[in-house]
C-alpha positions as protocol buffer text, in pm:
chain_id: "A"
residue {
  index: 1
  type: MET
  ca { x: -15341 y: -7225 z: 4959 }
}
residue {
  index: 2
  type: HIS
  ca { x: -15208 y: -7519 z: 5157 }
}
residue {
  index: 3
  type: SER
  ca { x: -14847 y: -7604 z: 5129 }
}
residue {
  index: 4
  type: ASP
  ca { x: -14928 y: -7940 z: 4966 }
}
residue {
  index: 5
  type: GLN
  ca { x: -15117 y: -7764 z: 4680 }
}
residue {
  index: 6
  type: ARG
  ca { x: -14835 y: -7651 z: 4432 }
}
residue {
  index: 7
  type: PRO
  ca { x: -14889 y: -7355 z: 4227 }
}
residue {
  index: 8
  type: ALA
  ca { x: -14775 y: -7347 z: 3861 }
}
residue {
  index: 9
  type: VAL
  ca { x: -14421 y: -7216 z: 3869 }
}
residue {
  index: 10
  type: ARG
  ca { x: -14268 y: -6991 z: 3599 }
}
residue {
  index: 11
  type: VAL
  ca { x: -13898 y: -6974 z: 3602 }
}
residue {
  index: 12
  type: ARG
  ca { x: -13717 y: -6699 z: 3380 }
}
residue {
  index: 13
  type: PRO
  ca { x: -13387 y: -6521 z: 3370 }
}
residue {
  index: 14
  type: MET
  ca { x: -13334 y: -6233 z: 3612 }
}
residue {
  index: 15
  type: THR
  ca { x: -13372 y: -5881 z: 3464 }
}
residue {
  index: 16
  type: ARG
  ca { x: -13284 y: -5540 z: 3580 }
}
residue {
  index: 17
  type: GLU
  ca { x: -13645 y: -5472 z: 3667 }
}
residue {
  index: 18
  type: ASP
  ca { x: -13629 y: -5752 z: 3922 }
}
residue {
  index: 19
  type: ARG
  ca { x: -13356 y: -5611 z: 4135 }
}
residue {
  index: 20
  type: ALA
  ca { x: -13557 y: -5424 z: 4401 }
}
residue {
  index: 21
  type: GLU
  ca { x: -13782 y: -5720 z: 4453 }
}
residue {
  index: 22
  type: VAL
  ca { x: -13487 y: -5969 z: 4464 }
}
residue {
  index: 23
  type: ALA
  ca { x: -13319 y: -5747 z: 4716 }
}
residue {
  index: 24
  type: GLY
  ca { x: -13620 y: -5736 z: 4926 }
}
residue {
  index: 25
  type: LEU
  ca { x: -13642 y: -6123 z: 4917 }
}
residue {
  index: 26
  type: ILE
  ca { x: -13272 y: -6149 z: 5018 }
}
residue {
  index: 27
  type: ASP
  ca { x: -13327 y: -5908 z: 5299 }
}
residue {
  index: 28
  type: GLY
  ca { x: -13610 y: -6121 z: 5432 }
}
residue {
  index: 29
  type: VAL
  ca { x: -13414 y: -6443 z: 5448 }
}
residue {
  index: 30
  type: GLU
  ca { x: -13375 y: -6498 z: 5830 }
}
residue {
  index: 31
  type: ASN
  ca { x: -13064 y: -6739 z: 5786 }
}
residue {
  index: 32
  type: PHE
  ca { x: -12864 y: -6485 z: 5599 }
}
residue {
  index: 33
  type: ASN
  ca { x: -12657 y: -6246 z: 5816 }
}
residue {
  index: 34
  type: PRO
  ca { x: -12587 y: -5892 z: 5699 }
}
residue {
  index: 35
  type: VAL
  ca { x: -12253 y: -5982 z: 5527 }
}
residue {
  index: 36
  type: GLU
  ca { x: -12411 y: -6275 z: 5346 }
}
residue {
  index: 37
  type: LYS
  ca { x: -12713 y: -6047 z: 5230 }
}
residue {
  index: 38
  type: GLU
  ca { x: -12447 y: -5787 z: 5103 }
}
residue {
  index: 39
  type: CYS
  ca { x: -12246 y: -6046 z: 4912 }
}
residue {
  index: 40
  type: ALA
  ca { x: -12572 y: -6205 z: 4756 }
}
residue {
  index: 41
  type: LEU
  ca { x: -12680 y: -5862 z: 4631 }
}
residue {
  index: 42
  type: GLU
  ca { x: -12327 y: -5788 z: 4512 }
}
residue {
  index: 43
  type: LEU
  ca { x: -12357 y: -6077 z: 4282 }
}
residue {
  index: 44
  type: VAL
  ca { x: -12691 y: -5975 z: 4157 }
}
residue {
  index: 45
  type: ASP
  ca { x: -12532 y: -5638 z: 4068 }
}
residue {
  index: 46
  type: ILE
  ca { x: -12245 y: -5792 z: 3896 }
}
residue {
  index: 47
  type: TYR
  ca { x: -12482 y: -6010 z: 3684 }
}
residue {
  index: 48
  type: LEU
  ca { x: -12700 y: -5703 z: 3601 }
}
residue {
  index: 49
  type: ASP
  ca { x: -12432 y: -5439 z: 3540 }
}
residue {
  index: 50
  type: ASP
  ca { x: -12209 y: -5660 z: 3306 }
}
residue {
  index: 51
  type: PRO
  ca { x: -12420 y: -5862 z: 3063 }
}
residue {
  index: 52
  type: GLY
  ca { x: -12112 y: -6003 z: 2897 }
}
residue {
  index: 53
  type: GLN
  ca { x: -11987 y: -6159 z: 3225 }
}
residue {
  index: 54
  type: THR
  ca { x: -11983 y: -6531 z: 3239 }
}
residue {
  index: 55
  type: ASP
  ca { x: -11916 y: -6603 z: 3616 }
}
residue {
  index: 56
  type: TYR
  ca { x: -12286 y: -6580 z: 3731 }
}
residue {
  index: 57
  type: ALA
  ca { x: -12617 y: -6669 z: 3607 }
}
residue {
  index: 58
  type: PHE
  ca { x: -12951 y: -6596 z: 3772 }
}
residue {
  index: 59
  type: ALA
  ca { x: -13310 y: -6700 z: 3750 }
}
residue {
  index: 60
  type: VAL
  ca { x: -13622 y: -6604 z: 3932 }
}
residue {
  index: 61
  type: ALA
  ca { x: -13950 y: -6785 z: 3996 }
}
residue {
  index: 62
  type: SER
  ca { x: -14299 y: -6662 z: 4026 }
}
residue {
  index: 63
  type: GLY
  ca { x: -14650 y: -6833 z: 4070 }
}
residue {
  index: 64
  type: GLU
  ca { x: -15001 y: -6715 z: 3994 }
}
residue {
  index: 65
  type: THR
  ca { x: -14878 y: -6352 z: 4015 }
}
residue {
  index: 66
  type: ALA
  ca { x: -14574 y: -6194 z: 3878 }
}
residue {
  index: 67
  type: GLU
  ca { x: -14436 y: -6144 z: 4235 }
}
residue {
  index: 68
  type: ILE
  ca { x: -14099 y: -6310 z: 4255 }
}
residue {
  index: 69
  type: GLN
  ca { x: -14115 y: -6597 z: 4509 }
}
residue {
  index: 70
  type: GLY
  ca { x: -13753 y: -6722 z: 4474 }
}
residue {
  index: 71
  type: TYR
  ca { x: -13424 y: -6680 z: 4300 }
}
residue {
  index: 72
  type: ILE
  ca { x: -13116 y: -6877 z: 4220 }
}
residue {
  index: 73
  type: CYS
  ca { x: -12760 y: -6801 z: 4132 }
}
residue {
  index: 74
  type: TRP
  ca { x: -12496 y: -7046 z: 3986 }
}
residue {
  index: 75
  type: GLY
  ca { x: -12190 y: -7030 z: 3784 }
}
residue {
  index: 76
  type: PRO
  ca { x: -11899 y: -7238 z: 3632 }
}
residue {
  index: 77
  type: VAL
  ca { x: -11622 y: -7335 z: 3872 }
}
residue {
  index: 78
  type: PRO
  ca { x: -11291 y: -7204 z: 3724 }
}
residue {
  index: 79
  type: LEU
  ca { x: -11031 y: -7464 z: 3601 }
}
residue {
  index: 80
  type: THR
  ca { x: -11298 y: -7747 z: 3584 }
}
residue {
  index: 81
  type: ARG
  ca { x: -11478 y: -7894 z: 3300 }
}
residue {
  index: 82
  type: GLY
  ca { x: -11854 y: -7916 z: 3355 }
}
residue {
  index: 83
  type: THR
  ca { x: -11854 y: -7828 z: 3725 }
}
residue {
  index: 84
  type: PHE
  ca { x: -12090 y: -7551 z: 3853 }
}
residue {
  index: 85
  type: ASP
  ca { x: -12143 y: -7395 z: 4191 }
}
residue {
  index: 86
  type: LEU
  ca { x: -12504 y: -7319 z: 4308 }
}
residue {
  index: 87
  type: TYR
  ca { x: -12411 y: -7000 z: 4489 }
}
residue {
  index: 88
  type: TRP
  ca { x: -12738 y: -6879 z: 4623 }
}
residue {
  index: 89
  type: ILE
  ca { x: -13093 y: -7006 z: 4631 }
}
residue {
  index: 90
  type: ALA
  ca { x: -13373 y: -6847 z: 4833 }
}
residue {
  index: 91
  type: THR
  ca { x: -13751 y: -6835 z: 4849 }
}
residue {
  index: 92
  type: ARG
  ca { x: -13987 y: -6601 z: 5039 }
}
residue {
  index: 93
  type: ARG
  ca { x: -14089 y: -6760 z: 5372 }
}
residue {
  index: 94
  type: ALA
  ca { x: -14451 y: -6783 z: 5280 }
}
residue {
  index: 95
  type: ALA
  ca { x: -14354 y: -6966 z: 4953 }
}
residue {
  index: 96
  type: ARG
  ca { x: -14142 y: -7230 z: 5114 }
}
residue {
  index: 97
  type: GLY
  ca { x: -14244 y: -7587 z: 5059 }
}
residue {
  index: 98
  type: ARG
  ca { x: -14455 y: -7491 z: 4746 }
}
residue {
  index: 99
  type: GLY
  ca { x: -14214 y: -7613 z: 4479 }
}
residue {
  index: 100
  type: PHE
  ca { x: -14038 y: -7281 z: 4381 }
}
residue {
  index: 101
  type: GLY
  ca { x: -13697 y: -7398 z: 4501 }
}
residue {
  index: 102
  type: ARG
  ca { x: -13745 y: -7738 z: 4341 }
}
residue {
  index: 103
  type: GLU
  ca { x: -13832 y: -7564 z: 4005 }
}
residue {
  index: 104
  type: LEU
  ca { x: -13544 y: -7325 z: 4025 }
}
residue {
  index: 105
  type: VAL
  ca { x: -13293 y: -7610 z: 4085 }
}
residue {
  index: 106
  type: GLY
  ca { x: -13459 y: -7814 z: 3812 }
}
residue {
  index: 107
  type: HIS
  ca { x: -13420 y: -7502 z: 3571 }
}
residue {
  index: 108
  type: VAL
  ca { x: -13044 y: -7505 z: 3644 }
}
residue {
  index: 109
  type: GLU
  ca { x: -13000 y: -7875 z: 3592 }
}
residue {
  index: 110
  type: ARG
  ca { x: -13172 y: -7856 z: 3253 }
}
residue {
  index: 111
  type: VAL
  ca { x: -12966 y: -7548 z: 3152 }
}
residue {
  index: 112
  type: LEU
  ca { x: -12641 y: -7714 z: 3269 }
}
residue {
  index: 113
  type: GLY
  ca { x: -12733 y: -8045 z: 3125 }
}
residue {
  index: 114
  type: ALA
  ca { x: -12790 y: -7892 z: 2771 }
}
residue {
  index: 115
  type: ALA
  ca { x: -12448 y: -7724 z: 2808 }
}
residue {
  index: 116
  type: GLY
  ca { x: -12268 y: -8048 z: 2906 }
}
residue {
  index: 117
  type: GLY
  ca { x: -12253 y: -7973 z: 3277 }
}
residue {
  index: 118
  type: ARG
  ca { x: -12136 y: -8273 z: 3500 }
}
residue {
  index: 119
  type: LEU
  ca { x: -12156 y: -8161 z: 3842 }
}
residue {
  index: 120
  type: LEU
  ca { x: -12357 y: -7910 z: 4056 }
}
residue {
  index: 121
  type: VAL
  ca { x: -12205 y: -7829 z: 4392 }
}
residue {
  index: 122
  type: ALA
  ca { x: -12397 y: -7659 z: 4686 }
}
residue {
  index: 123
  type: GLU
  ca { x: -12247 y: -7534 z: 5009 }
}
residue {
  index: 124
  type: THR
  ca { x: -12439 y: -7463 z: 5321 }
}
residue {
  index: 125
  type: SER
  ca { x: -12404 y: -7434 z: 5703 }
}
residue {
  index: 126
  type: ALA
  ca { x: -12463 y: -7747 z: 5921 }
}
residue {
  index: 127
  type: LYS
  ca { x: -12625 y: -7530 z: 6194 }
}
residue {
  index: 128
  type: SER
  ca { x: -12966 y: -7644 z: 6302 }
}
residue {
  index: 129
  type: SER
  ca { x: -13122 y: -7330 z: 6147 }
}
residue {
  index: 130
  type: TYR
  ca { x: -13027 y: -7480 z: 5815 }
}
residue {
  index: 131
  type: ARG
  ca { x: -13195 y: -7825 z: 5877 }
}
residue {
  index: 132
  type: LYS
  ca { x: -13457 y: -7747 z: 5602 }
}
residue {
  index: 133
  type: THR
  ca { x: -13200 y: -7644 z: 5366 }
}
residue {
  index: 134
  type: ILE
  ca { x: -12990 y: -7962 z: 5416 }
}
residue {
  index: 135
  type: GLU
  ca { x: -13315 y: -8165 z: 5377 }
}
residue {
  index: 136
  type: PHE
  ca { x: -13402 y: -7979 z: 5058 }
}
residue {
  index: 137
  type: TYR
  ca { x: -13065 y: -8063 z: 4903 }
}
residue {
  index: 138
  type: ARG
  ca { x: -13099 y: -8421 z: 4984 }
}
residue {
  index: 139
  type: SER
  ca { x: -13457 y: -8453 z: 4862 }
}
residue {
  index: 140
  type: LEU
  ca { x: -13331 y: -8334 z: 4520 }
}
residue {
  index: 141
  type: GLY
  ca { x: -13058 y: -8601 z: 4509 }
}
residue {
  index: 142
  type: PHE
  ca { x: -12764 y: -8409 z: 4617 }
}
residue {
  index: 143
  type: GLU
  ca { x: -12521 y: -8610 z: 4823 }
}
residue {
  index: 144
  type: GLU
  ca { x: -12304 y: -8485 z: 5109 }
}
residue {
  index: 145
  type: ALA
  ca { x: -11940 y: -8491 z: 4977 }
}
residue {
  index: 146
  type: SER
  ca { x: -11778 y: -8290 z: 5258 }
}
residue {
  index: 147
  type: HIS
  ca { x: -11822 y: -8189 z: 5604 }
}
residue {
  index: 148
  type: ILE
  ca { x: -11569 y: -7934 z: 5759 }
}
residue {
  index: 149
  type: ALA
  ca { x: -11604 y: -7866 z: 6114 }
}
residue {
  index: 150
  type: ASP
  ca { x: -11581 y: -7512 z: 6257 }
}
residue {
  index: 151
  type: PHE
  ca { x: -11541 y: -7373 z: 5896 }
}
residue {
  index: 152
  type: TYR
  ca { x: -11745 y: -7062 z: 5915 }
}
residue {
  index: 153
  type: ASP
  ca { x: -11706 y: -7019 z: 6295 }
}
residue {
  index: 154
  type: VAL
  ca { x: -11660 y: -7226 z: 6606 }
}
residue {
  index: 155
  type: GLY
  ca { x: -11959 y: -7463 z: 6600 }
}
residue {
  index: 156
  type: ASP
  ca { x: -12073 y: -7359 z: 6241 }
}
residue {
  index: 157
  type: ASP
  ca { x: -11964 y: -7640 z: 6008 }
}
residue {
  index: 158
  type: ARG
  ca { x: -11955 y: -7632 z: 5634 }
}
residue {
  index: 159
  type: LEU
  ca { x: -12141 y: -7890 z: 5433 }
}
residue {
  index: 160
  type: ILE
  ca { x: -12077 y: -7948 z: 5057 }
}
residue {
  index: 161
  type: PHE
  ca { x: -12350 y: -8128 z: 4855 }
}
residue {
  index: 162
  type: VAL
  ca { x: -12291 y: -8263 z: 4499 }
}
residue {
  index: 163
  type: LYS
  ca { x: -12535 y: -8367 z: 4240 }
}
residue {
  index: 164
  type: ARG
  ca { x: -12420 y: -8543 z: 3935 }
}
residue {
  index: 165
  type: LEU
  ca { x: -12580 y: -8426 z: 3611 }
}
residue {
  index: 166
  type: SER
  ca { x: -12443 y: -8678 z: 3366 }
}
Protein backbone atom coordinates (compact mmCIF):
# COMPACT_ATOMS: atom_id res chain seq x y z
CA MET A 1 0.00 0.00 0.00
CA HIS A 2 1.37 3.44 -0.90
CA SER A 3 1.55 6.07 1.84
CA ASP A 4 -1.13 8.13 0.07
CA GLN A 5 -3.62 5.28 0.42
CA ARG A 6 -4.96 5.47 3.95
CA PRO A 7 -6.23 2.32 5.64
CA ALA A 8 -9.29 2.32 7.84
CA VAL A 9 -7.98 3.11 11.31
CA ARG A 10 -9.49 1.69 14.48
CA VAL A 11 -8.67 3.44 17.76
CA ARG A 12 -9.46 1.87 21.13
CA PRO A 13 -8.27 2.04 24.74
CA MET A 14 -5.06 0.15 25.49
CA THR A 15 -5.48 -3.12 27.37
CA ARG A 16 -3.11 -5.33 29.33
CA GLU A 17 -2.96 -7.68 26.33
CA ASP A 18 -1.42 -4.82 24.31
CA ARG A 19 1.58 -4.29 26.59
CA ALA A 20 4.14 -6.46 24.79
CA GLU A 21 3.18 -5.10 21.39
CA VAL A 22 3.31 -1.48 22.59
CA ALA A 23 6.66 -2.16 24.30
CA GLY A 24 8.02 -3.42 20.97
CA LEU A 25 6.63 -0.38 19.18
CA ILE A 26 8.28 1.96 21.73
CA ASP A 27 11.57 0.08 21.42
CA GLY A 28 11.50 0.56 17.64
CA VAL A 29 11.18 4.36 17.72
CA GLU A 30 14.56 5.61 16.56
CA ASN A 31 14.16 9.11 18.07
CA PHE A 32 13.59 7.78 21.59
CA ASN A 33 16.77 7.25 23.59
CA PRO A 34 16.94 4.40 26.15
CA VAL A 35 15.85 6.61 29.07
CA GLU A 36 12.86 7.95 27.09
CA LYS A 37 11.86 4.39 26.13
CA GLU A 38 12.03 3.38 29.79
CA CYS A 39 9.90 6.39 30.81
CA ALA A 40 7.30 5.70 28.11
CA LEU A 41 6.99 2.08 29.22
CA GLU A 42 6.81 3.12 32.88
CA LEU A 43 3.70 5.18 32.09
CA VAL A 44 2.20 2.21 30.24
CA ASP A 45 2.68 0.12 33.38
CA ILE A 46 1.19 2.77 35.66
CA TYR A 47 -1.87 2.90 33.41
CA LEU A 48 -2.23 -0.89 33.21
CA ASP A 49 -1.40 -1.69 36.85
CA ASP A 50 -3.69 0.89 38.45
CA PRO A 51 -7.06 1.10 36.70
CA GLY A 52 -8.19 3.74 39.21
CA GLN A 53 -5.43 6.23 38.42
CA THR A 54 -6.46 9.33 36.50
CA ASP A 55 -3.07 10.79 35.55
CA TYR A 56 -2.66 8.93 32.25
CA ALA A 57 -4.92 7.61 29.52
CA PHE A 58 -3.83 5.48 26.57
CA ALA A 59 -5.25 4.46 23.22
CA VAL A 60 -3.89 2.28 20.43
CA ALA A 61 -4.55 2.29 16.70
CA SER A 62 -4.70 -0.59 14.25
CA GLY A 63 -5.56 -0.91 10.58
CA GLU A 64 -6.69 -3.83 8.41
CA THR A 65 -5.10 -6.26 10.87
CA ALA A 66 -5.20 -6.29 14.65
CA GLU A 67 -1.49 -5.38 14.82
CA ILE A 68 -1.03 -2.15 16.75
CA GLN A 69 0.38 0.54 14.45
CA GLY A 70 0.50 3.40 16.94
CA TYR A 71 -0.27 4.51 20.46
CA ILE A 72 -0.90 7.73 22.35
CA CYS A 73 -0.73 8.77 26.01
CA TRP A 74 -2.29 11.90 27.48
CA GLY A 75 -3.42 13.24 30.82
CA PRO A 76 -4.64 16.27 32.73
CA VAL A 77 -2.19 18.95 33.79
CA PRO A 78 -2.43 19.35 37.58
CA LEU A 79 -3.80 22.64 38.90
CA THR A 80 -5.37 23.61 35.57
CA ARG A 81 -8.93 23.56 34.30
CA GLY A 82 -9.28 21.73 31.01
CA THR A 83 -5.59 21.60 30.06
CA PHE A 84 -4.08 18.26 29.04
CA ASP A 85 -0.60 17.09 28.10
CA LEU A 86 -0.04 14.82 25.13
CA TYR A 87 2.77 12.81 26.74
CA TRP A 88 3.64 10.26 24.08
CA ILE A 89 2.59 9.42 20.56
CA ALA A 90 4.36 6.98 18.28
CA THR A 91 3.69 4.90 15.21
CA ARG A 92 5.57 2.05 13.66
CA ARG A 93 8.04 3.23 11.05
CA ALA A 94 6.19 1.39 8.25
CA ALA A 95 2.89 2.96 9.33
CA ARG A 96 4.02 6.59 9.36
CA GLY A 97 2.22 8.94 7.02
CA ARG A 98 -0.79 6.62 6.77
CA GLY A 99 -3.14 8.41 9.17
CA PHE A 100 -2.61 6.47 12.39
CA GLY A 101 -1.12 9.40 14.31
CA ARG A 102 -3.75 11.77 12.95
CA GLU A 103 -6.54 9.42 14.07
CA LEU A 104 -4.97 8.97 17.51
CA VAL A 105 -4.79 12.73 18.08
CA GLY A 106 -8.33 13.11 16.72
CA HIS A 107 -9.52 10.49 19.21
CA VAL A 108 -7.92 12.40 22.09
CA GLU A 109 -9.43 15.67 20.88
CA ARG A 110 -12.90 14.10 20.79
CA VAL A 111 -12.52 12.57 24.26
CA LEU A 112 -11.22 15.81 25.74
CA GLY A 113 -13.78 17.94 23.93
CA ALA A 114 -16.60 15.82 25.38
CA ALA A 115 -15.06 16.27 28.84
CA GLY A 116 -14.72 20.05 28.57
CA GLY A 117 -11.03 20.08 27.63
CA ARG A 118 -9.71 23.45 26.49
CA LEU A 119 -6.04 22.97 25.63
CA LEU A 120 -3.90 20.08 24.41
CA VAL A 121 -0.16 20.64 24.93
CA ALA A 122 2.58 18.69 23.14
CA GLU A 123 6.30 18.94 23.86
CA THR A 124 9.09 17.83 21.54
CA SER A 125 12.71 18.36 20.64
CA ALA A 126 13.73 20.87 17.98
CA LYS A 127 16.54 18.60 16.70
CA SER A 128 16.49 17.95 12.96
CA SER A 129 15.61 14.30 13.62
CA TYR A 130 12.25 15.59 14.97
CA ARG A 131 11.43 17.63 11.84
CA LYS A 132 8.60 15.28 10.81
CA THR A 133 7.18 15.35 14.35
CA ILE A 134 7.14 19.15 14.30
CA GLU A 135 5.49 19.15 10.86
CA PHE A 136 2.94 16.63 12.13
CA TYR A 137 1.87 18.83 15.04
CA ARG A 138 1.64 21.90 12.82
CA SER A 139 -0.43 19.99 10.24
CA LEU A 140 -2.96 19.20 12.98
CA GLY A 141 -3.38 22.84 13.95
CA PHE A 142 -0.99 22.95 16.91
CA GLU A 143 0.76 26.29 17.31
CA GLU A 144 4.25 26.77 18.71
CA ALA A 145 3.88 28.43 22.10
CA SER A 146 7.41 28.14 23.45
CA HIS A 147 10.96 27.49 22.29
CA ILE A 148 13.56 26.99 25.01
CA ALA A 149 17.12 26.77 23.74
CA ASP A 150 19.42 24.05 25.10
CA PHE A 151 16.64 22.62 27.30
CA TYR A 152 17.31 18.88 26.95
CA ASP A 153 21.02 19.32 26.26
CA VAL A 154 23.30 21.81 24.56
CA GLY A 155 21.93 22.12 21.03
CA ASP A 156 18.71 20.25 21.88
CA ASP A 157 15.93 22.80 22.24
CA ARG A 158 12.46 22.20 23.67
CA LEU A 159 9.41 23.13 21.62
CA ILE A 160 5.96 23.34 23.16
CA PHE A 161 2.94 23.22 20.88
CA VAL A 162 -0.62 24.04 21.93
CA LYS A 163 -3.95 23.28 20.33
CA ARG A 164 -7.11 24.98 21.53
CA LEU A 165 -10.00 22.56 21.78
CA SER A 166 -12.71 25.08 22.62
